[in-house]
VODRENDREN-596782 format. One line per 8 residues: number of its first residue (from 1); their letters; for each residue x, y, z of C-alpha. Coordinates in nm, 3 decimals. Layout:
# VODRENDREN-596782
NUM	A	X Y Z ~ ...
This chain:
# VODRENDREN-596782
1	MPIGVFAR	-18.998 -9.488 6.546 ~ -19.164 -9.193 6.368 ~ -19.508 -9.230 6.217 ~ -19.375 -9.250 5.861 ~ -19.157 -9.552 5.938 ~ -19.435 -9.720 6.137 ~ -19.678 -9.660 5.851 ~ -19.450 -9.828 5.597
9	ATRLSVRA	-19.371 -10.116 5.832 ~ -19.739 -10.189 5.899 ~ -19.870 -10.098 5.549 ~ -20.105 -9.844 5.701 ~ -20.124 -9.489 5.571 ~ -20.019 -9.197 5.787 ~ -20.371 -9.061 5.750 ~ -20.519 -9.390 5.875
17	LRNYDRLG	-20.281 -9.397 6.173 ~ -20.385 -9.044 6.270 ~ -20.751 -9.148 6.248 ~ -20.690 -9.462 6.458 ~ -20.518 -9.243 6.716 ~ -20.817 -9.007 6.723 ~ -21.054 -9.303 6.772 ~ -20.834 -9.464 7.037
25	LLVPAWVD	-20.773 -9.779 6.833 ~ -20.396 -9.738 6.799 ~ -20.253 -9.467 7.021 ~ -19.887 -9.367 6.969 ~ -19.640 -9.476 7.234 ~ -19.529 -9.116 7.271 ~ -19.626 -8.775 7.130 ~ -19.375 -8.492 7.132
33	PATGYRRY	-19.545 -8.217 7.335 ~ -19.360 -7.947 7.144 ~ -19.413 -8.065 6.786 ~ -19.705 -8.310 6.816 ~ -19.502 -8.571 6.628 ~ -19.620 -8.926 6.695 ~ -19.378 -9.209 6.771 ~ -19.454 -9.582 6.789
41	RVDQFPRA	-19.292 -9.895 6.931 ~ -19.214 -10.227 6.767 ~ -19.447 -10.409 7.007 ~ -19.739 -10.217 6.851 ~ -19.693 -10.404 6.522 ~ -19.936 -10.689 6.613 ~ -20.220 -10.450 6.702 ~ -20.163 -10.251 6.382
49	GLIRRLRE	-20.162 -10.574 6.179 ~ -20.489 -10.689 6.336 ~ -20.656 -10.356 6.260 ~ -20.533 -10.365 5.901 ~ -20.660 -10.721 5.854 ~ -21.001 -10.642 6.001 ~ -21.033 -10.336 5.777 ~ -20.948 -10.549 5.473
57	LEVPLPEI	-21.240 -10.771 5.578 ~ -21.462 -10.458 5.591 ~ -21.523 -10.475 5.964 ~ -21.658 -10.131 6.070 ~ -21.433 -9.924 6.294 ~ -21.676 -9.925 6.591 ~ -21.676 -10.305 6.587 ~ -21.297 -10.314 6.562
65	AVILAADT	-21.293 -10.107 6.880 ~ -21.515 -10.367 7.049 ~ -21.289 -10.650 6.933 ~ -20.975 -10.476 7.059 ~ -21.138 -10.403 7.394 ~ -21.282 -10.754 7.438 ~ -21.198 -10.918 7.769 ~ -21.220 -11.270 7.627
73	PEQARAVI	-21.169 -11.435 7.286 ~ -21.537 -11.536 7.292 ~ -21.647 -11.171 7.298 ~ -21.425 -11.089 7.002 ~ -21.547 -11.395 6.810 ~ -21.910 -11.292 6.868 ~ -21.847 -10.954 6.702 ~ -21.667 -11.118 6.411
81	ERHRERVA	-21.949 -11.371 6.369 ~ -22.209 -11.095 6.347 ~ -22.004 -10.927 6.076 ~ -21.966 -11.259 5.893 ~ -22.344 -11.306 5.894 ~ -22.393 -10.958 5.747 ~ -22.138 -11.028 5.475 ~ -22.305 -11.362 5.395
89	ARAARLDE	-22.647 -11.194 5.371 ~ -22.505 -10.926 5.142 ~ -22.337 -11.191 4.926 ~ -22.666 -11.380 4.895 ~ -22.842 -11.061 4.791 ~ -22.573 -10.984 4.533 ~ -22.606 -11.338 4.395 ~ -22.980 -11.286 4.361
97	IAWQLGAA	-22.928 -10.954 4.180 ~ -22.671 -11.115 3.950 ~ -22.919 -11.392 3.865 ~ -23.192 -11.139 3.787 ~ -22.951 -10.939 3.570 ~ -22.865 -11.256 3.382 ~ -23.231 -11.324 3.317 ~ -23.285 -10.967 3.198
105	LAEPGRVP	-22.986 -10.987 2.962 ~ -23.103 -11.322 2.827 ~ -23.445 -11.178 2.737 ~ -23.410 -10.796 2.727 ~ -23.732 -10.751 2.529 ~ -23.945 -10.995 2.724 ~ -24.272 -10.858 2.860 ~ -24.400 -11.055 3.160
113	GWLHVYER	-24.749 -11.198 3.154 ~ -25.025 -10.959 3.252 ~ -25.208 -11.009 3.579 ~ -25.584 -11.004 3.615 ~ -25.704 -10.655 3.716 ~ -26.034 -10.614 3.898 ~ -26.230 -10.333 4.057 ~ -26.364 -10.325 4.410
121	WRPAQPTA	-26.526 -10.068 4.632 ~ -26.339 -10.004 4.954 ~ -26.557 -9.852 5.232 ~ -26.407 -9.589 5.460 ~ -26.196 -9.759 5.725 ~ -26.021 -9.623 6.037 ~ -25.656 -9.717 6.060 ~ -25.353 -9.700 6.283
129	RVLVRTPL	-25.060 -9.553 6.094 ~ -24.689 -9.481 6.107 ~ -24.506 -9.256 5.862 ~ -24.173 -9.380 5.728 ~ -23.931 -9.156 5.541 ~ -23.662 -9.332 5.343 ~ -23.482 -9.327 5.007 ~ -23.614 -9.583 4.761
137	SGLAEALA	-23.295 -9.788 4.794 ~ -23.359 -9.836 5.167 ~ -23.733 -9.898 5.146 ~ -23.726 -10.269 5.232 ~ -23.506 -10.210 5.536 ~ -23.722 -9.920 5.657 ~ -24.061 -10.092 5.634 ~ -23.987 -10.375 5.878
145	PGFARLFA	-23.914 -10.150 6.178 ~ -24.210 -9.933 6.075 ~ -24.445 -10.230 6.101 ~ -24.280 -10.334 6.427 ~ -24.357 -9.991 6.577 ~ -24.710 -10.004 6.442 ~ -24.801 -10.341 6.591 ~ -24.622 -10.264 6.917
153	GLAAQGIA	-24.827 -9.946 6.949 ~ -25.150 -10.136 6.882 ~ -25.064 -10.406 7.135 ~ -24.994 -10.142 7.399 ~ -25.352 -10.015 7.354 ~ -25.508 -10.361 7.330 ~ -25.628 -10.302 6.971 ~ -25.647 -10.592 6.728
161	PAGPAGTR	-25.605 -10.542 6.351 ~ -25.929 -10.553 6.153 ~ -25.768 -10.657 5.825 ~ -25.439 -10.702 5.642 ~ -25.169 -10.443 5.698 ~ -25.044 -10.235 5.410 ~ -24.848 -9.939 5.282 ~ -24.948 -9.625 5.094
169	YLSDDLDA	-24.689 -9.439 4.886 ~ -24.758 -9.074 4.959 ~ -24.467 -8.947 4.745 ~ -24.525 -8.944 4.369 ~ -24.159 -8.893 4.278 ~ -23.980 -9.222 4.337 ~ -23.651 -9.055 4.240 ~ -23.676 -8.807 4.528
177	AELEVEVF	-23.402 -8.817 4.789 ~ -23.660 -8.931 5.044 ~ -23.997 -9.101 5.006 ~ -24.287 -9.064 5.248 ~ -24.459 -9.398 5.301 ~ -24.757 -9.465 5.526 ~ -24.751 -9.799 5.705 ~ -25.105 -9.880 5.816
185	VPVGHPPR	-25.339 -10.146 5.947 ~ -25.721 -10.127 5.953 ~ -25.872 -10.119 6.303 ~ -26.220 -10.130 6.454 ~ -26.178 -9.792 6.621 ~ -25.907 -9.523 6.596 ~ -25.611 -9.565 6.829 ~ -25.507 -9.303 7.080
193	PTATIAAG	-25.231 -9.097 6.915 ~ -24.893 -9.155 7.078 ~ -24.529 -9.095 6.996 ~ -24.536 -9.434 6.824 ~ -24.857 -9.444 6.620 ~ -25.124 -9.208 6.489 ~ -25.489 -9.245 6.392 ~ -25.575 -9.242 6.022
201	ELAGCLLA	-25.847 -9.332 5.777 ~ -25.867 -9.499 5.440 ~ -26.123 -9.305 5.241 ~ -26.407 -9.492 5.078 ~ -26.323 -9.522 4.709 ~ -26.316 -9.737 4.400 ~ -25.995 -9.938 4.360 ~ -25.837 -10.103 4.059
209	AAVHEGGY	-25.633 -10.393 4.193 ~ -25.424 -10.696 4.106 ~ -25.280 -10.969 4.327 ~ -24.909 -11.048 4.308 ~ -24.803 -11.396 4.415 ~ -24.453 -11.454 4.556 ~ -24.172 -11.231 4.677 ~ -24.139 -10.857 4.643
217	DDLETAYR	-23.862 -10.841 4.384 ~ -24.106 -10.877 4.094 ~ -24.390 -10.644 4.193 ~ -24.337 -10.455 3.866 ~ -24.564 -10.703 3.685 ~ -24.859 -10.602 3.901 ~ -24.787 -10.230 3.863 ~ -24.749 -10.264 3.486
225	SLGRWIAE	-25.073 -10.460 3.465 ~ -25.254 -10.184 3.650 ~ -25.098 -9.919 3.426 ~ -25.208 -10.107 3.115 ~ -25.562 -10.145 3.253 ~ -25.582 -9.773 3.341 ~ -25.477 -9.684 2.986 ~ -25.719 -9.927 2.821
233	QDRGLAGP	-26.009 -9.817 3.040 ~ -25.918 -9.447 3.011 ~ -25.944 -9.403 3.388 ~ -25.802 -9.133 3.611 ~ -25.609 -9.189 3.932 ~ -25.770 -9.066 4.255 ~ -25.507 -9.128 4.521 ~ -25.172 -9.284 4.610
241	AEERYLVP	-25.082 -9.643 4.530 ~ -25.151 -9.898 4.803 ~ -25.010 -10.239 4.884 ~ -25.201 -10.479 5.112 ~ -25.015 -10.782 5.241 ~ -25.279 -11.054 5.222 ~ -25.025 -11.324 5.312 ~ -24.726 -11.145 5.467
249	PAPGVPTA	-24.384 -11.288 5.546 ~ -24.385 -11.499 5.861 ~ -24.186 -11.790 6.005 ~ -24.268 -12.103 5.809 ~ -24.430 -11.916 5.519 ~ -24.241 -11.986 5.193 ~ -24.180 -11.698 4.955 ~ -24.400 -11.858 4.689
257	ALRTEIAW	-24.697 -11.843 4.929 ~ -24.684 -11.463 4.979 ~ -24.981 -11.268 4.841 ~ -24.985 -10.890 4.791 ~ -25.272 -10.683 4.654 ~ -25.154 -10.377 4.459 ~ -25.435 -10.123 4.438 ~ -25.480 -9.780 4.281
265	PVRPPSGP	-25.772 -9.553 4.374 ~ -25.948 -9.466 4.046 ~ -26.229 -9.242 3.938 ~ -26.550 -9.407 3.816 ~ -26.584 -9.440 3.436 ~ -26.789 -9.119 3.415 ~ -26.517 -8.912 3.586 ~ -26.287 -8.678 3.392
273	PD	-25.948 -8.825 3.284 ~ -25.641 -8.751 3.494
């Protein structure tokens, strides 16, 4: 049958059928060498129906190709299970966002409690570092592999961390298409630069800091507390914002137990305002 009839019979668009042909997912039974017209057989209905159903379930095309090429039902089920887990994780995240939106709508004018802000002097410290470039929306997903590369690079050189790992936000414009974030960990001596990690240094400076307790979805309270303190103290900023993960995520560590220090390098009180 011609592609138009096959498209109506399978509820797939002609455009989709041409794409599936190009990808090798659903190849026509015959193509007229003179005109290029595609023709299909009735026994291709089941394959077309399976593809349509998997697309309705938002299975990516590369994974559909794996399912169709699977030698055993177990292989196909494994691919489907991985997709199901991704969908479940996304649904959980959407539920969490919906809950937070509900809380914001319930109290749109609520100002969260202020955190205690303190000053501390940070001496100069050598670090191992990895630069991560990512849009703000993908920051959480980008940091984990960045830290994985960092610690793998340290382990390869037999270097142990000398303090909590952290991040420095080198881009001031959070609305930029891409942020530059430094993932770092203090070390006793600089690492040998490789394709994985580089040597860095945290400059000695005065920090204004606050400690956030819990997960990372509500870090705004710490940042707002620091902003309020900067305004009240009439201080100037002297460097990019830093986050140090005093108690980072780890197996068996509940979210409520996480501790993150948010720190801003500041000028001493005698310095000129920013």
